[in-house]
VEXDOPA-144357 format. One record per residue (C-alpha): residue in three letters; x, y, z. Coordinates in steps of 0.02 Angstrom, whole numbers. Layout:
N
 type   east  north     up
  ALA      X      Y      Z
...
***
This chain:
186
 type   east  north     up
  MET   -358    150   -801
  GLU   -413    308   -708
  ASN   -597    353   -683
  PHE   -633    502   -567
  ASN   -567    442   -400
  ASN   -555    260   -454
  LEU   -415    161   -534
  ILE   -492     14   -625
  ILE   -369   -131   -631
  GLU   -496   -262   -687
  PRO   -687   -260   -684
  ASN   -688   -336   -509
  LEU   -527   -257   -445
  ILE   -532    -69   -416
  LEU   -437     59   -313
  SER   -549    194   -241
  SER   -562    312    -96
  PHE   -612    239     72
  LYS   -794    257    126
  GLU   -875    275    297
  GLY   -957    105    268
  ASP   -785     22    262
  LYS   -764     32    451
  PRO   -829   -144    493
  LEU   -718   -228    364
  LEU   -567   -123    416
  CYS   -591   -188    593
  GLN   -619   -366    534
  TYR   -472   -377    414
  LEU   -346   -275    512
  ASN   -369   -379    670
  ASP   -248   -506    597
  ALA    -89   -556    688
  GLU      7   -590    527
  LEU    -41   -422    453
  TYR      5   -334    615
  ARG    174   -421    617
  ASN    213   -375    436
  THR    161   -191    442
  LEU    228    -43    538
  MET     76     67    565
  VAL    -71    -53    594
  PRO   -111    -64    781
  ASN   -161   -224    870
  PRO   -298   -242    918
  TYR   -374   -136    781
  THR   -526    -48    856
  ASP   -675     53    794
  VAL   -581    208    851
  ASP   -430    158    746
  ALA   -543    133    595
  ALA   -630    300    623
  ASN   -462    389    638
  TRP   -399    305    479
  LEU   -555    353    383
  ASP   -543    533    444
  LEU   -362    540    384
  THR   -407    472    211
  PHE   -553    594    195
  LYS   -438    740    237
  GLU   -310    679    109
  LEU   -446    666    -23
  GLU   -508    842     15
  GLU   -332    916     16
  HIS   -265    830   -141
  GLY   -422    797   -243
  HIS   -380    611   -253
  PRO   -337    475   -128
  ILE   -162    457    -59
  ASN   -211    297     29
  TRP   -326    193    -80
  ALA   -452     59    -38
  ILE   -434   -102   -138
  ARG   -608   -163   -187
  GLY   -661   -331   -254
  GLU   -828   -397   -309
  ASN   -981   -294   -261
  ASP   -867   -146   -220
  GLU   -817   -232    -57
  LEU   -660   -176     34
  ILE   -524   -310     25
  GLY   -365   -212     61
  GLY   -270    -49     50
  ILE   -120     30    -34
  GLY    -40    201    -19
  CYS    116    307    -19
  PHE    196    430    100
  LEU    204    584    -15
  ALA    386    627      5
  GLY    422    811    -10
  GLY    565    933    -13
  LYS    732    869    -75
  ASN    666    690    -87
  TYR    513    728   -194
  HIS    587    618   -331
  ALA    567    463   -219
  ASP    420    392   -124
  GLU    382    237    -19
  ILE    230    125    -36
  GLY    141     12     87
  TYR     -3   -109     63
  TRP   -109   -244    143
  LEU   -237   -374     86
  ALA   -372   -469    179
  LYS   -309   -640    235
  PRO   -434   -746    135
  LEU   -372   -667    -27
  ARG   -184   -681     -4
  GLY    -83   -790   -121
  LYS   -204   -770   -267
  GLY   -104   -644   -371
  ILE   -214   -496   -324
  MET    -77   -390   -247
  SER     40   -414   -395
  LYS    -91   -332   -506
  VAL   -130   -197   -378
  VAL     49   -147   -337
  ARG    101   -145   -520
  SER    -49    -40   -571
  TYR    -30     77   -423
  CYS    155    107   -455
  ASN    123    139   -640
  TYR    -14    263   -588
  LEU    108    352   -471
  PHE    236    370   -611
  GLU    102    432   -733
  SER     27    559   -612
  ARG    189    626   -536
  PRO    313    680   -671
  ASP    452    716   -545
  LEU    441    543   -466
  ALA    596    443   -517
  ARG    588    296   -394
  ILE    465    203   -284
  GLU    533    115   -132
  ALA    471    -27    -22
  LYS    547    -71    145
  VAL    496   -248    190
  PHE    529   -341    351
  PRO    639   -494    315
  PHE    511   -608    399
  ASN    388   -564    259
  PRO    467   -655    110
  ALA    301   -662     16
  SER    302   -472     -1
  VAL    484   -472    -60
  ARG    441   -605   -191
  LEU    289   -507   -249
  LEU    389   -348   -274
  GLU    532   -436   -364
  LYS    406   -527   -475
  ILE    335   -363   -541
  GLY    503   -279   -570
  PHE    565   -205   -406
  GLU    752   -224   -380
  ARG    825   -279   -215
  GLU    945   -140   -165
  GLY   1004   -201      2
  TYR    969   -239    183
  ALA    958   -106    319
  LYS    983   -157    499
  LYS    875    -74    631
  LEU    791     39    502
  LYS    617     41    577
  GLN    556     44    756
  LYS    398    -39    820
  LYS    346    -48   1002
  GLY    523     -6   1057
  GLU    603   -142    951
  TYR    718   -102    805
  LEU    678   -199    647
  ASP    783   -237    494
  CYS    714   -209    318
  VAL    745   -276    145
  LEU    760   -124     31
  LEU    678   -133   -140
  ALA    643     -2   -274
  CYS    573     19   -448
  PHE    612    161   -566
  ARG    519    268   -691
  ASP    617    193   -836
  THR    579     14   -782
  LEU    424    -70   -850
  LEU    331   -156   -709
  LEU    275   -329   -760
  ASN    112   -423   -730
***
């Protein structure tokens, strides 16, 4: 599955590092009201400056770690179609990490993210021997993401009230996790 800085999921579905040339598609795809609503960190509107800052962050991560922490999801012709990453927990919680992801609106509901999230989580477990669990904290108004995670083997662990804060508003989250000893399904 791994090839230099790429994770090949299928011939036309690859995780790679972000590239400077991704800026226009980042701006196009991340200026999406539904995506903004369902994510914590994506600003709205999403500007050229936001894209430049994001790319700078990913380039620094790549330089520091030798591989991406936040990966570009690429479809046909190596075109950016989404992103997935983790938060690199450290210290006492190094055994657990949290993932986040997004996909361009025209491609949602086609089974792409099931393949991506499953492959990415399996990669995390393979590459980080101390990692015991991967968590996802999903807003309850995003049931598609909850279904996706449960479909590939994440377990629903609970519901946390006012866990996240966005623009001064506290938001509840559905808590899900998968574990090293759990096979993630297609």
